[in-house]
VMD Tcl script that draws the C-alpha trace (Angstrom):
set ca {
  {25.63 40.29 -8.53}
  {26.11 37.02 -10.33}
  {24.40 38.45 -13.37}
  {26.94 41.19 -13.55}
  {29.85 38.64 -13.28}
  {28.14 36.43 -15.97}
  {27.88 39.40 -18.22}
  {31.50 40.51 -17.65}
  {32.76 36.99 -18.33}
  {30.73 36.88 -21.58}
  {32.10 40.20 -22.73}
  {35.67 39.12 -21.93}
  {35.16 35.85 -23.84}
  {33.76 37.71 -26.86}
  {36.67 40.13 -26.75}
  {39.25 37.38 -26.77}
  {37.46 35.44 -29.33}
  {37.21 38.38 -31.78}
  {40.87 39.33 -31.27}
  {41.91 35.65 -31.90}
  {39.56 35.33 -34.93}
  {41.03 38.49 -36.54}
  {44.68 37.53 -35.80}
  {44.57 34.05 -37.36}
  {41.63 34.19 -39.86}
  {43.48 35.59 -42.96}
  {46.88 33.96 -42.53}
  {48.12 31.40 -45.04}
  {51.11 29.11 -44.31}
  {54.25 30.86 -45.54}
  {56.21 28.15 -47.40}
  {58.44 28.82 -50.42}
  {57.21 27.24 -53.55}
  {59.17 23.91 -54.25}
  {59.81 22.38 -57.63}
  {60.77 18.78 -58.38}
  {63.40 19.66 -60.97}
  {65.31 22.88 -60.57}
  {67.59 22.30 -63.58}
  {65.11 22.97 -66.29}
  {63.12 26.25 -66.63}
  {59.41 26.25 -66.68}
  {58.01 26.57 -70.22}
}
mol new
graphics top color blue
foreach p $ca { graphics top sphere $p radius 0.5 }
foreach p [lrange $ca 0 end-1] q [lrange $ca 1 end] { graphics top cylinder $p $q radius 0.2 }
display resetview
């Protein structure tokens, strides 16, 4: 019986880990680009 519980716990851990990995792996921090001097155009 303990082998079934161990297997179920491992499967649950893998499921949660895969979902967490796919949710946060490709995200980049969304910050607007900042410039030091906004008065002069970039040339």
